[in-house]
PATOR-723766 format. One line per field, with one value per residue (C-alpha): residue in three letters; x, y, z. Coordinates in steps of 0.02 Angstrom, whole numbers. Each point is the difference from the previous one (the first is absolute). Example, Ala and Ser with C-alpha at 12.3 -4.5 7.8 and 13.67 -1.06 7.14 Angstrom:
# residues 2
r: [ALA / SER]
px: [615 / 69]
py: [-225 / 172]
pz: [390 / -33]
# end
This chain:
# residues 222
r: [MET / THR / ASP / ALA / GLY / VAL / TYR / CYS / HIS / ALA / GLY / PRO / GLU / GLN / SER / VAL / ALA / SER / THR / LYS / ALA / PHE / ILE / ALA / GLN / VAL / THR / VAL / LEU / ALA / GLU / ILE / ALA / LEU / HIS / LEU / SER / GLN / GLY / ARG / THR / PRO / LEU / TYR / ARG / PRO / LEU / LEU / GLN / GLU / LEU / ALA / VAL / LEU / PRO / ASP / LYS / VAL / LYS / SER / VAL / LEU / LYS / GLN / ALA / LYS / THR / ILE / GLU / LYS / MET / ALA / LYS / ASP / PHE / SER / LYS / TYR / ARG / ASP / PHE / LEU / PHE / ILE / GLY / ARG / GLY / TYR / ALA / TYR / PRO / CYS / ALA / LEU / GLU / GLY / SER / LEU / LYS / LEU / LYS / GLU / LEU / SER / TYR / ILE / HIS / ALA / GLU / GLY / TYR / ALA / ALA / GLY / GLU / MET / LYS / HIS / GLY / PRO / LEU / ALA / MET / ILE / ASP / LYS / LYS / PHE / PRO / THR / PHE / ALA / ILE / VAL / PRO / GLU / SER / PRO / LEU / SER / GLU / LYS / THR / TYR / SER / ASN / ILE / GLU / GLU / ILE / LYS / ALA / ARG / SER / GLY / PRO / VAL / ILE / ALA / ILE / ALA / THR / GLU / GLY / ASP / LYS / GLU / ILE / LYS / ARG / LEU / ALA / ASP / ASN / VAL / VAL / PHE / ILE / PRO / LYS / THR / LEU / GLU / GLN / THR / GLN / PRO / LEU / LEU / ILE / ALA / ILE / VAL / LEU / GLN / LEU / PHE / ALA / TYR / TYR / VAL / ALA / ILE / GLU / ARG / GLY / TYR / ASN / VAL / ASP / ARG / PRO / ARG / ASN / LEU / ALA / LYS / SER / VAL / THR / VAL / GLU]
px: [-1655 / 50 / -117 / 136 / 176 / 144 / 113 / 186 / 10 / 186 / -1 / 43 / 146 / 128 / 107 / -54 / 68 / -131 / 88 / -118 / -144 / 67 / 23 / -174 / -95 / 96 / -58 / -179 / -6 / 46 / -124 / -147 / 62 / -3 / -178 / -67 / 62 / -102 / 118 / -3 / 185 / 131 / 96 / -127 / 66 / 187 / -20 / -94 / 131 / 141 / -81 / 2 / 180 / 56 / 31 / 138 / 85 / -3 / 109 / 125 / 3 / 7 / 163 / 88 / -22 / 184 / 50 / -129 / 67 / 183 / -51 / -98 / 163 / 91 / -111 / -58 / 114 / -85 / -104 / -104 / -89 / -95 / -120 / -61 / -117 / -113 / -184 / -37 / 172 / -20 / -112 / 135 / 116 / -124 / -8 / 179 / 41 / -144 / 80 / 182 / -59 / -117 / 119 / 186 / -36 / 84 / -55 / -86 / -96 / -97 / -16 / -82 / 156 / -60 / 12 / 152 / 92 / -119 / 48 / 92 / 126 / 84 / 36 / 95 / 187 / 99 / -69 / -191 / -47 / -151 / -102 / -61 / -127 / 1 / -97 / -32 / -120 / -34 / 80 / 168 / 103 / -64 / 63 / 156 / 42 / -50 / 120 / 141 / -39 / 22 / 172 / 64 / -17 / 90 / -163 / 6 / -129 / -108 / -123 / -136 / -27 / -71 / 99 / 103 / 26 / 173 / -5 / -17 / 152 / 97 / -100 / -19 / 129 / -135 / -140 / -116 / -104 / -180 / -69 / -119 / -157 / -157 / 35 / -159 / 73 / 183 / -44 / -35 / 188 / 67 / -74 / 92 / 163 / -17 / -89 / 161 / 124 / -83 / -3 / 182 / 57 / -93 / 71 / 182 / -32 / -62 / -192 / -153 / -81 / -178 / -8 / 55 / 11 / -140 / -121 / -144 / -126 / -145 / -118 / 45 / 27 / -124]
py: [1407 / 147 / 84 / 2 / -68 / -23 / -144 / 23 / -145 / -26 / -169 / -102 / 61 / -122 / 120 / 63 / 167 / 69 / 69 / -25 / 35 / 171 / 40 / -57 / 88 / 165 / -32 / -39 / 154 / 108 / -78 / 29 / 176 / 26 / -90 / 108 / 164 / -35 / 58 / 186 / 8 / 49 / -162 / -135 / -14 / 2 / -104 / -129 / -10 / -6 / -157 / -81 / 39 / -44 / -187 / 47 / 121 / -130 / -118 / 130 / 16 / -189 / 18 / 89 / -145 / -55 / 180 / 6 / -154 / 50 / 167 / -131 / -93 / 155 / 52 / -145 / 16 / 164 / -8 / 149 / 95 / 151 / 6 / 184 / 72 / 132 / 1 / -167 / -46 / -2 / -152 / -95 / 43 / -78 / -162 / 1 / 2 / -131 / -130 / 31 / -30 / -160 / -88 / 44 / 55 / 163 / 140 / 128 / 155 / 84 / 186 / 144 / 93 / 177 / -78 / -79 / 159 / -1 / -184 / -133 / 115 / -10 / -187 / 18 / -54 / -113 / -144 / 56 / -11 / 95 / -50 / 161 / -11 / 141 / -30 / 146 / 117 / 182 / -48 / -74 / 147 / 3 / -192 / 28 / 133 / -146 / -124 / 152 / 11 / -202 / 15 / 138 / -120 / -146 / -87 / -131 / 25 / -103 / 87 / -40 / 130 / 36 / -53 / 154 / 80 / 61 / 95 / -157 / -94 / 143 / -14 / -194 / -143 / -119 / 34 / -108 / 91 / -32 / 38 / 173 / -11 / 105 / 43 / -110 / -152 / 25 / -118 / -148 / 2 / 60 / -137 / -132 / 68 / 14 / -191 / -59 / 86 / -69 / -182 / 6 / 70 / -125 / -152 / 65 / -1 / -185 / 24 / -78 / 137 / -97 / -34 / 142 / -51 / 50 / 39 / -80 / 19 / 117 / -138 / -120 / 106 / 126]
pz: [4931 / -123 / -130 / -117 / -27 / -124 / -2 / -24 / -124 / 54 / 27 / 164 / 89 / 72 / 88 / 177 / -30 / -144 / -157 / -149 / 112 / 36 / -181 / -56 / 149 / -65 / -173 / 48 / 104 / -134 / -111 / 122 / 20 / -205 / 9 / 135 / -88 / -156 / -107 / 78 / 30 / -141 / 87 / -56 / -182 / 41 / 150 / -99 / -139 / 124 / 96 / -172 / -33 / 182 / -3 / -143 / 113 / 143 / -94 / -47 / 203 / 16 / -128 / 154 / 111 / 6 / 40 / 138 / 62 / 0 / 112 / 107 / 39 / 23 / 136 / 77 / 146 / 70 / 152 / -31 / -153 / -40 / -136 / -58 / -129 / -45 / -67 / -84 / 51 / 185 / 9 / -113 / 140 / 126 / -119 / -20 / 185 / 46 / -144 / 64 / 190 / -56 / -89 / 65 / 180 / -24 / 102 / -122 / -10 / -130 / 13 / -106 / -54 / 58 / 178 / 6 / 74 / 142 / 63 / -78 / -80 / 172 / -18 / -178 / 0 / -111 / 63 / -29 / -178 / -89 / -139 / -82 / -125 / -102 / -182 / -102 / 100 / 35 / 162 / -59 / 55 / 178 / 10 / -87 / 152 / 131 / -100 / 19 / 179 / 31 / -115 / 121 / 146 / -100 / -30 / -151 / -110 / -128 / -98 / -133 / -137 / -168 / -144 / -76 / 182 / -2 / 166 / 103 / -72 / 85 / 176 / 14 / 12 / -76 / -126 / -59 / -155 / -43 / -166 / -16 / 40 / 76 / 192 / 43 / -73 / 61 / 161 / -101 / -79 / 170 / 103 / -111 / 19 / 186 / 6 / -94 / 117 / 161 / -88 / -53 / 180 / 76 / -120 / 41 / 187 / -8 / 27 / -57 / -95 / -29 / 179 / 124 / 190 / 91 / -148 / -69 / -140 / 52 / -75 / 119 / 171 / 50]
# end
């Protein structure tokens, strides 16, 4: 039906809640953007080089699975969650909140960090934790300010930050660090942390992570 198409080559996904398809699609979209640029962007070669070394950086994230599992156990009893991020981190916040909802049945909202003050901040208290996605970027300082607002209201905070970020240790209760990478490829590492967190929370709550209730694979249902 289409004039052109690109396969993800991710292989079949057994779980109803998609994980590797998300990562594969982000990668493919980055490659399509590079192809359409025809080398005109200064990011062309750096981004190609970064995509080539990204699998090794993914492995370093996966090595932190035990740390993420411990955090998930500590936070599995909460009923609500807020996910915030700016720029490329905002769609990651949406992915994190979606996975937590799908797998653990915890109410979760993904918000652009810049909009937090104008709505969800009213909900924050000691029983409403926040997952702050704040990798290295020109907007990091603004997200630090959001975290400070959350801490001032006794809200627990988990953060995803870039290795070497000393400021985030002062602000957040728990931190998962990802390796340094380009802003455009940060989501590929961030998503893995968020997906693992949702997975371990669901396991701790005794749910079937492959077959969430009320959901079905899109290929089998119109």
